[in-house]
C-alpha positions in Angstrom: 147.4 76.2 31.0 145.0 76.6 33.9 142.9 79.5 32.7 140.0 78.9 35.0 140.8 80.2 38.5 138.8 80.8 41.7 138.3 84.3 43.0 140.2 83.1 46.1 143.5 82.5 44.2 143.0 85.4 41.7 142.0 88.0 44.3 141.7 87.0 47.9 145.0 85.2 48.4 146.6 88.4 46.9 144.7 90.5 49.5 142.5 92.4 47.1 139.3 93.2 49.0 136.1 91.6 47.9 134.4 94.9 47.2 137.3 96.1 44.9 136.0 97.4 41.5 138.3 95.1 39.5 136.3 92.2 40.9 133.1 93.2 39.2 131.7 91.9 35.9 132.9 94.9 34.0 136.6 93.8 34.5 136.4 90.1 35.0 134.9 87.1 33.1 133.0 85.0 35.6 132.0 81.5 34.7 128.5 80.0 34.8 129.6 76.4 34.7 131.5 75.5 36.8 130.4 78.6 38.7 132.3 77.7 41.9 135.5 76.2 43.0 134.8 73.0 45.0 138.2 72.5 46.6 140.2 75.2 48.3 142.8 74.7 51.1 140.5 75.6 54.0 143.3 76.1 56.5 144.9 78.7 54.3 141.4 80.2 53.4 140.8 80.8 57.1 144.1 82.6 57.5 143.4 84.8 54.4 139.9 85.5 55.7 141.2 86.5 59.1 143.8 88.8 57.6 141.2 90.5 55.3 138.7 90.9 58.2 141.0 91.5 61.3 144.5 92.1 60.0 147.7 90.4 60.9 151.3 90.2 59.8 151.7 94.0 60.4 148.5 94.9 58.5 145.3 96.2 60.1 143.2 94.4 57.4 140.2 95.7 55.6 137.7 95.3 58.5 134.9 93.8 56.5 132.8 90.6 56.5 134.8 88.4 54.1 132.6 85.9 52.3 133.6 82.3 51.3 130.9 82.3 48.6 132.6 85.3 46.9 136.0 83.5 47.1 134.6 80.4 45.5 133.5 82.1 42.3 135.2 80.8 39.2 136.6 83.2 36.6 139.0 83.4 33.7 142.2 84.5 35.5 142.9 88.2 35.2 146.7 87.9 35.8 149.3 85.1 36.3 150.0 86.2 39.8 147.3 83.7 40.9 149.5 80.9 39.7 152.5 82.4 41.6 150.3 82.5 44.7 149.4 78.8 44.3 153.0 77.9 43.7 154.2 79.8 46.8 151.5 78.2 48.9 152.6 74.7 47.7 156.2 75.6 48.4 155.3 76.7 52.0 153.8 73.2 52.6 157.1 71.4 51.8 159.5 70.7 54.6 162.3 71.4 54.5 162.2 74.7 52.5 163.7 74.5 49.1 164.8 77.6 47.3 163.1 78.0 43.9 162.8 80.3 40.9 159.5 80.3 38.9 159.1 81.9 35.5 156.0 82.0 33.3 154.6 83.5 30.2 150.9 82.8 30.0 147.5 84.0 28.9 145.2 86.2 31.0 141.7 87.6 30.3 140.1 90.9 31.1 136.6 92.1 30.2 137.8 95.1 28.3 136.1 97.2 25.6 137.8 96.0 22.5 139.6 98.5 20.3 143.0 98.9 18.5 144.9 98.9 21.8 142.8 96.6 24.1 142.0 93.0 23.8 140.1 90.6 26.1 143.1 88.2 26.1 146.8 88.9 26.3 150.0 87.4 27.7 151.7 88.3 31.0 155.3 87.6 32.0 156.1 86.9 35.6 158.9 85.6 37.8 159.2 84.6 41.4 162.3 83.9 43.5 162.1 82.3 46.9 165.2 81.8 49.1 166.5 82.5 52.6 167.9 86.0 53.2 166.6 87.7 50.0 165.7 91.4 50.2 164.2 93.9 47.8 167.5 95.8 47.9 169.3 93.0 46.1 169.6 93.1 42.3 167.2 90.7 40.5 168.6 87.3 39.8 170.2 86.9 36.4 169.5 83.2 36.1 166.0 83.5 34.7 166.0 82.0 31.1 166.4 84.6 28.4 163.2 85.3 26.5 163.8 85.6 22.7 162.6 89.0 21.4 162.5 90.7 24.8 165.1 93.3 24.5 165.4 96.8 25.9 167.7 99.2 24.1 169.8 96.4 22.8 170.3 94.7 26.2 168.7 91.4 27.2 166.3 91.6 30.1 166.8 88.0 31.3 
């Protein structure tokens, strides 16, 4: 239910460059009040800034002047992945590591031209699994809760 998000969590923490077209007013609803996020985890902000600007973790980065003012801009979140990024950040702060499974269905907002197939508000489904030794080559976990009405050719997706 946290529809207001900072540009940091919605874009920067997910390594979308600050000059990306999806970050402009034609795709995103920016807020006037409160216009800026007041609290961000500055230790993590600095690591994200460094990765955008200089690279790291196997990436060469975007090689641009990353701006905190841009990251502080508040908006109506454009996807639920910002909530996943926050949850994974909180998980990384816990010692010792605890395996988790997160699942959400929640509202997101895009500054779309409204027509029969496009609305400014819709729902997004997302799941995250964090554990030791997981790889992308493994089949997805089947322990996410089933979602009534989500079926594909008669087979449940959950």
